[in-house]
C-alpha positions in Angstrom: -28.2 -6.4 -0.3 -31.2 -6.3 -2.6 -34.2 -8.1 -1.0 -36.7 -8.2 -3.9 -37.5 -6.3 -7.0 -36.4 -2.6 -7.6 -39.9 -1.3 -7.0 -40.3 -3.0 -3.5 -38.7 -0.2 -1.4 -41.2 2.3 -2.8 -44.1 0.1 -1.7 -42.8 -0.5 1.8 -43.2 1.7 4.9 -40.7 4.6 5.4 -38.9 2.6 8.2 -38.0 -0.1 5.7 -36.5 2.3 3.2 -34.5 4.0 5.9 -33.1 0.7 7.1 -32.4 -0.5 3.6 -30.5 2.7 2.7 -28.5 2.5 6.0 -27.6 -1.1 5.3 -26.5 -0.2 1.8 -24.4 2.7 3.1 -22.7 0.5 5.7 -22.0 -2.2 3.2 -20.3 0.3 0.9 -18.2 1.6 3.9 -17.2 -2.0 4.7 -16.3 -2.8 1.1 -14.2 0.4 0.9 -12.3 -0.3 4.1 -11.9 -4.0 3.2 -10.0 -3.1 0.1 -7.2 -1.7 2.3 -7.2 -5.0 4.3 -5.3 -6.5 1.3 -2.3 -4.7 2.6 -2.2 -7.3 5.3 -2.7 -10.5 3.3 -2.1 -9.9 -0.5 1.2 -10.3 -2.5 2.1 -9.5 -6.0 -0.3 -7.6 -8.3 -3.1 -7.6 -5.8 -0.8 -6.0 -3.2 0.4 -3.5 -5.9 -3.2 -2.4 -6.4 -3.7 -2.0 -2.7 -0.5 0.1 -2.5 -1.6 2.3 -5.3 -5.0 2.8 -3.7 -3.3 3.6 -0.4 -1.3 6.4 -1.9 -4.4 7.7 -3.6 -6.3 7.7 -0.3 -3.5 10.0 1.0 -4.3 12.4 -1.8 -1.3 11.6 -4.1 -1.6 10.7 -7.8 -0.6 7.1 -8.1 -0.6 4.6 -10.9 0.4 1.1 -11.9 3.1 1.5 -14.4 5.6 -0.6 -16.4 7.3 -3.6 -14.9 10.3 -1.4 -14.0 8.2 0.5 -11.4 4.9 -1.2 -10.7 3.6 1.6 -8.6 4.5 5.3 -9.1 3.2 7.8 -6.6 3.7 11.4 -7.5 4.4 13.8 -4.6 4.7 17.6 -4.7 7.5 19.3 -6.5 7.9 16.6 -9.2 9.2 14.1 -6.7 8.1 10.4 -7.1 8.1 7.2 -5.2 8.9 4.3 -7.5 7.6 1.3 -5.7 8.6 -2.3 -6.4 6.0 -4.7 -4.8 7.3 -8.1 -3.9 5.7 -11.3 -5.2 7.2 -13.2 -2.3 5.8 -14.2 1.0 9.3 -14.8 2.4 11.6 -12.3 3.9 13.6 -10.3 1.4 17.1 -11.8 0.8 20.2 -10.0 -0.3 20.6 -12.1 -3.5 16.9 -12.3 -4.3 14.9 -11.1 -7.2 13.4 -8.2 -5.3 16.7 -6.5 -4.6 17.8 -7.1 -8.1 14.6 -5.4 -9.3 15.3 -2.4 -6.9 18.8 -2.1 -8.3 17.5 -2.2 -11.9 14.9 0.5 -11.0 17.7 2.7 -9.5 20.0 2.2 -12.5 17.4 2.3 -15.4 14.3 4.2 -14.2 14.9 6.5 -11.2 15.6 10.2 -11.7 17.3 12.6 -9.3 14.2 13.4 -7.3 12.9 9.9 -7.2 13.0 7.5 -4.2 12.9 3.8 -4.9 10.8 1.8 -2.4 10.4 -1.9 -1.9 7.1 -3.1 -0.4 6.6 -6.7 0.8 4.1 -8.6 2.7 5.9 -11.4 4.4 4.0 -14.3 6.1 0.6 -13.0 5.0 -1.1 -16.1 6.6 0.2 -15.0 10.1 -1.3 -12.3 12.2 0.6 -9.0 11.5 1.9 -8.6 15.1 3.3 -12.2 15.0 5.2 -11.9 11.8 9.0 -12.0 11.4 11.0 -9.1 10.0 10.4 -8.4 6.3 14.0 -8.4 5.4 17.1 -10.3 6.3 19.7 -8.1 8.0 22.2 -8.4 5.1 19.5 -7.4 2.6 18.5 -4.4 4.7 22.1 -3.2 4.9 22.5 -3.6 1.1 19.2 -1.7 0.5 20.4 1.1 2.8 23.7 1.4 0.8 21.7 1.6 -2.4 19.7 4.5 -1.0 16.4 2.7 -1.4 13.8 2.1 1.3 11.8 -0.9 2.5 8.3 -0.7 3.8 6.4 -3.6 5.2 2.9 -3.6 3.8 1.6 -3.7 7.4 3.3 -0.3 7.9 1.3 1.0 5.0 -1.8 -0.4 6.6 -1.0 1.5 9.8 -0.5 4.7 7.8 -3.8 4.1 6.1 -5.5 3.6 9.5 -3.9 6.8 10.7 -5.1 8.7 7.7 -8.7 7.9 8.6 -8.3 10.4 11.5 -5.4 12.6 10.3 -4.7 12.5 6.6 -2.1 15.3 6.8 -0.1 13.3 9.4 -0.1 10.2 7.0 1.0 12.4 4.2 3.9 13.7 6.3 5.0 10.1 6.9 5.0 9.6 3.1 7.1 12.7 2.7 9.5 11.2 5.4 9.6 8.0 3.4 10.7 9.9 0.3 13.3 11.9 2.4 14.8 8.8 4.1 18.0 8.0 2.3 17.9 4.2 2.4 16.9 1.5 4.9 13.9 0.1 6.6 11.1 2.6 7.1 9.0 2.6 10.2 6.5 4.8 12.0 
């Protein structure tokens, strides 16, 4: 919000400047929080950016990488989460492109201390509490056998919300995500 030229606040009474600075601070706070709202409605590259920013908000080094592992989050001890972010708004299917990408990451990219994770945002037009499961049962069983994990993007949103009050607790859940040896991850 910029009501007038740059010099205007200096000419106005102190109450004006205080209110303007407070509005600007609140606007920055809303913009910052709104970025994480993408975890509830975005898919594909926009969701990948939100996932990366979420891991960074927890204090991990995260980056967007090659197509083999769109998001890489580095944990302590050289461990990594290699995160494939789905482009689909539909539940993950066993014979779908997302599980093929996860398999390829496991086979071609992952190292011994890595955990491959699939993140999806199914039915982004529906209120999160009313959404169906993010994976079909057969796909979840296959993912578990592969030793890879699935995280619904709304679960990451819940972790981010938790981190606002207890960042260490959120980090512990990320550590648990890495430790889980395949399957659907929940809080």
